[in-house]
N, C-alpha and C positions, 0 to 999 in steps of 0.2 A: 504493500499501500504505500503511495505516495504520501511524503511528509512536507505539504506544501508549503507550510511556514518555515521550518527547517531549511527546506531548499531555496527559498527566497531570502533567508538570511543569510546562508552560507553564500550563495553569489554576491549579493551587495556588498558583504565584507570583503570577499575576495576580489571583487572589481574594484573595490575604493584602495585595495594595496598594491595595485598594478600603475603603472605609470606609462604615458605613451611610449617614451623611450625603451620600456623594459620589453615593449612586445614589437619594436621596430617600425613605431608610428612618430610622425611628427607633433612635438608639442603645439605649434602653432601659438598665435599671439593673444592674449587675454582671455587666458584659459581660468575659470573661477571653480571647475569641479575638483575635487579631491579623488584621483584614480581616474579610472576610465569612465566614457560616457558610455550608456546603454547602446548608441547606436554604433560604437568604436566596437565595443565586444560582438555586437552582431554582425559586423565586418570581419571579426576575426573567426566567427564561429560559422560564416557562410550561412547565415540564416537572417530573415528579416528583423528589424529593430522592433516591429510590434508583437511579433512571435516571443523574442526575448523579453520585452518588458513585460507581456503578459505573464510569464513564470516569476517574474521577480515581484509582480503585485499578486502573486497566489490567484492567478487566472487561466483561463483556459485548461485542454486536455491534458493528460499526462503524458511528457516528452516521450518520446520513443528512445529505445537504446541508442540509437544513431546519433540522434539529436544530443543526448547526453554526452555521448563520447565528442561529438563536436565542441560542446561547450568546455569540457575538461581540457579539451587541446587548446581552444581559444583562448581561455584562462591560464595557460602554462600551470596547469594542477601536476604534482608529483602524484605517483601510484599510489599512495595510500590517501591523498585528497580525491582523485579521480575516483577512487573504491568508496570513499564516503559518500561522493555524490551520486554515483549510480544506488547506493543503499537508500538516500533520500529521495531520488526519484521514483523507488519502489522497483528497483531492477537488480538483479545479480551483476556483481562487478565482471567484466572481463578477464579473461585469463591473464596473467603476467608472463613474462619469459620470452623467448625469442620468436614466438606466435604471435606476440602480441603487437599492436600498430599504435599504441600510445606513445609519442615521444618526450622522453623527458626533459624539464623544463631547462636544463644545463643545456642540452643539445640546442635547444630551440631557442635560447637567448644568443648563441654564437651565431645560429644560422640567421636570425633577425637581423643581425649585424654585418651581413655580407649581402646586403642588395647589390653591390657592384663587383661581385665575384661570383663566378659558377660555384655552385655548392648544392647538395643534395643529401637527404637524410637516407639510407637504404638499411634494409632486413640483412639478415644472414643469407638468406636466399635470394637477395637481389630486388627485392621489392620496394620500389622508390616510394617513401612516404610523402615527401614533402620536397620543393625543390626553390631555390632561389630564384627571383627573377632573372637574372643573367644566366643559371642555370637552364631554366628553360628555353632560353634562348640558344643557348649552346647546344644543348643534349637532347631538345625536343621537349614536348609537354606530355609527359604521362600519366596525367593526372586521369586518364579517361579508361585506363585498362581496368578490368575486373577478373576475378578468379587467377587462375594459374598465369595468365596474361600479365598481371602485374608484376612476374618477376621477369627481370630482363634476360636471364640465363634461358627461360623459357622460352621467351621471344627470339633469342638467337637460333634456335633449332626449328624453329615452328614458323617464322615468319621472314620470308625472304628480305623485306624491307626493312629489317634490324638491324642488318650488316652494312647498309648504305654510307652510315657514319664513320665507318672505320676503312681503313686502306685495304686492297684486297691482300695485300703480301702478309698483312697481321691476323688474318681470319683464322689461319689453320692454329696459331699460337692461343687465340682466343677462345677456339672451341674447345681446346683442351685444358684452358684455365677454367671454364664454366663447368665442365664434366667433372674435373679434378676438385674443384670447391664444392659441387653438389655433393660429391661422393664423402668428403671429409664431414659435412653437415649430416648426412643421412648416419655415417657411422658414430658422430656425437650425439645425435638426437633419438636415434632408434627407428624401428620400423615401422612404427605407428605416427610418424613425425609428419608436418606439413612438407618439410624436404623430401621423405620417402614418397611421398603421393606424388610429387613434381616429378622424382625419378621415374615411377613407374609409368606415368601418363607421356613422359620423354621416349621412354623404351618402346612404346606401341606407336610413337608419330613420326620417330626420325632415326632413319638408319646410322646417320653420321653419329649421332648421339650413343645409339648402341654398340658402333664400332669402338668408340672412344671409352665407354662403359666397362667394356671387356678388358680393356688394357688395366683397369684398377690402378690409373694414375692419381698420385696425390702430391700436393705440394707445389703444382704449376703457380707460379705466380705471377702478376701483372708486370710489364715492363716499366721500368721507371719513369720513361717517358711515353704519355701517350699521344697518339697522331690521330686527330679527327679530321675528318673531310666534310667540311658545313656547307649546305647548299648556297650561302650567301656570300660567305667571306672567304672560301677555298680552306687549304688545309691548316690547323692549327697544331702549333706544337704545346703541350702542355704537362706539367707536372701536377701529381695527385697527392694530396695529404689526408691522412685520415685520425680521427677522434671518434675513439670508441667509448659506446657506454655500455659495461658489461651486464648492468641490471636487463636491460632490454635486446643484449646482444643487435644493437642498431650502430650504425658508424656514420658519423658527419664526414662525407667526402668533398675535399676542397681542390679546385683545379686553378693553377695560376700559370702565368706565362713570364719568361723572364722580362723584367723592366728593359723598355727600349727596342725589345725584340719585335717581329714583323707580327707575331702572333698576340703581343700585347696591345699593339695598334688596333689588330682585328678585334680583340675583346671589347676595347673601347668602343669601336662601330658598333659592335652587335648592344652593347648597351645602351647606347642613343636610340638604335630601332627599338629595343625593350621598352625603355623607359616611354617613348613616343605612342607606340600601341598600346598602354594601359592608360593613357590621359583620356 
């Protein structure tokens, strides 16, 4: 049963604790509100201001689990706070661990400050949970994928277009890397895991994957330098740094180019194009 009073109180207090700069928003001038405004929270949660406001006012229908998850992520809640929010809303909290999609507030705070840098948060099975604005411009917007196709490795073996961003001479190594990486996660998480399910699907759909799986390779690492073939600016030479969240087994991947390089200039061009596209 939903605890409307408790839910509303928790949301109001959590909203008041956040400042715009905490969530990657501009503060603006003549700001009188302590914490975030309701309309700002609604933007972060990808819902209407009216819908969010009704929850804080103890009105409207019980929010669905998907809506509660969106609010928890938008308000940058910790796992304990997220679970508390679910219970107040009358739902059982989602599972924790590697199969969970809730991004920890620490990774989110870093990602929010990388608006001018290609970055993304990914799971151990290659599912992109969130991208920076320039990350979408460089790597493509992957927010529309559902089910197994959320995994980059799954798309690599099942969708020909997934390889267009990479040089043909790198395809063989990347195939080995994805198969090797999935093998590691399946061994780590067990036969009933989401990784094992992805492996079973790929064995039935990709001859290339079956061949690589039979090799039983592990430890095939990505190259230190990534070469991307972008449809608008051409080849990009990027380095990739990782920040790992051990609680959820999520990684923040940050892509950078050497200052003054041609790739650095191309990233700046893409940044301008991305900024103009969201206006």
